C-alpha positions as CSV (number, residue, x, y, z in Angstrom):
1,X,113.5,122.8,31.8
2,X,116.5,125.1,31.9
3,X,119.4,124.8,29.3
4,X,122.6,126.7,30.0
5,X,125.9,126.2,28.2
6,X,128.4,125.1,30.8
7,X,130.8,127.9,29.9
8,X,128.1,130.5,30.7
9,X,127.2,129.0,34.1
10,X,128.9,131.0,36.9
11,X,127.5,129.5,40.1
12,X,124.6,127.7,41.6
13,X,123.5,128.5,45.2
14,X,121.2,126.5,47.5
15,X,117.8,128.0,48.4
16,X,116.1,125.5,50.6
17,X,114.7,122.8,48.4
18,X,115.5,124.8,45.3
19,X,118.7,126.1,43.7
20,X,119.5,129.5,42.1
21,X,121.3,129.2,38.8
22,X,123.4,132.3,37.9
23,X,124.7,132.9,34.4
24,X,127.4,135.1,32.9
25,X,124.8,137.7,31.8
26,X,123.9,138.1,35.5
27,X,120.5,136.4,35.1
28,X,119.3,134.3,38.0
29,X,116.8,131.4,37.6
30,X,115.4,129.3,40.4
31,X,115.1,125.6,39.7
32,X,113.2,122.9,41.6
33,X,116.3,120.8,42.5
34,X,118.4,120.7,45.6
35,X,122.1,121.5,45.3
36,X,123.1,117.8,45.6
37,X,120.7,117.0,42.7
38,X,122.2,119.8,40.6
39,X,125.7,118.5,41.4
40,X,124.7,115.0,40.1
41,X,123.2,116.5,37.0
42,X,126.4,118.4,36.2
43,X,128.4,115.2,36.6
44,X,126.0,113.1,34.5
45,X,125.6,115.7,31.7
46,X,129.0,117.3,31.4
47,X,131.3,114.4,32.2
48,X,134.9,115.7,32.0
49,X,133.7,119.2,31.3
50,X,132.1,119.1,34.7
51,X,135.6,119.3,36.3
52,X,135.3,123.1,36.2
53,X,132.5,122.9,38.7
54,X,133.4,122.6,42.4
55,X,131.1,122.2,45.4
56,X,131.9,124.7,48.2
57,X,130.3,123.6,51.4
58,X,126.6,123.0,51.7
59,X,125.3,126.0,49.7
60,X,127.4,126.6,46.6
61,X,128.7,125.2,43.4
62,X,131.0,127.4,41.4
63,X,132.5,127.4,37.9
64,X,136.3,127.7,38.7
65,X,136.8,129.5,35.3
66,X,135.2,132.6,36.9
67,X,137.3,132.7,40.1
68,X,138.7,136.2,40.1
69,X,139.6,136.7,43.8
70,X,139.9,134.5,46.9
71,X,140.2,136.6,50.1
72,X,140.5,134.2,52.9
73,X,140.9,136.8,55.7
74,X,137.6,138.6,54.7
75,X,135.9,135.3,53.8
76,X,134.9,136.4,50.3
77,X,135.1,135.0,46.9
78,X,134.7,137.1,43.7
79,X,133.6,135.4,40.5
80,X,134.1,137.6,37.4
81,X,134.8,137.4,33.7
82,X,136.6,140.8,33.9
83,X,133.8,142.3,31.8
84,X,130.1,142.4,32.7
85,X,129.9,139.5,35.1
86,X,130.8,140.2,38.8
87,X,129.5,138.4,41.8
88,X,130.8,138.7,45.4
89,X,130.0,135.7,47.6
90,X,130.7,134.8,51.2
91,X,132.4,131.5,52.1
92,X,134.1,130.0,55.2
93,X,137.8,130.2,55.7
94,X,138.1,126.5,55.4
95,X,136.2,126.3,52.1
96,X,138.3,129.1,50.6
97,X,141.6,127.5,51.7
98,X,140.5,124.3,50.0
99,X,139.4,126.1,46.9
100,X,142.7,128.0,46.7
101,X,144.7,124.7,47.1
102,X,142.5,123.1,44.4
103,X,143.1,125.9,41.9
104,X,146.8,126.0,42.7
105,X,147.0,122.2,42.1
106,X,145.1,122.5,38.9
107,X,147.3,125.3,37.5
108,X,150.5,123.6,38.5
109,X,149.5,120.1,37.2
110,X,146.9,121.0,34.5
């Protein structure tokens, strides 16, 4: 069993039949769930609060509160809290374009 406050959860990445859960304090914990199962758990347990979590392609779920930089041309995504937490991830152009559009829509309509 792993309990993490939603606000401290930065991202979850796929690792075969497992998932790596990465928290704000830069700790990484492997759990015996596939990413789709983790996505379902987030929806079931967080309800509306789960709206901050977005699935990016087959291998990643991120907390949009930590999005610091989206660099479409270099296909990189930086998640940070502008303090101790900093993670640089790779993602496809298509995924990053969709993420940017999603964040822009959330900011303009949220």
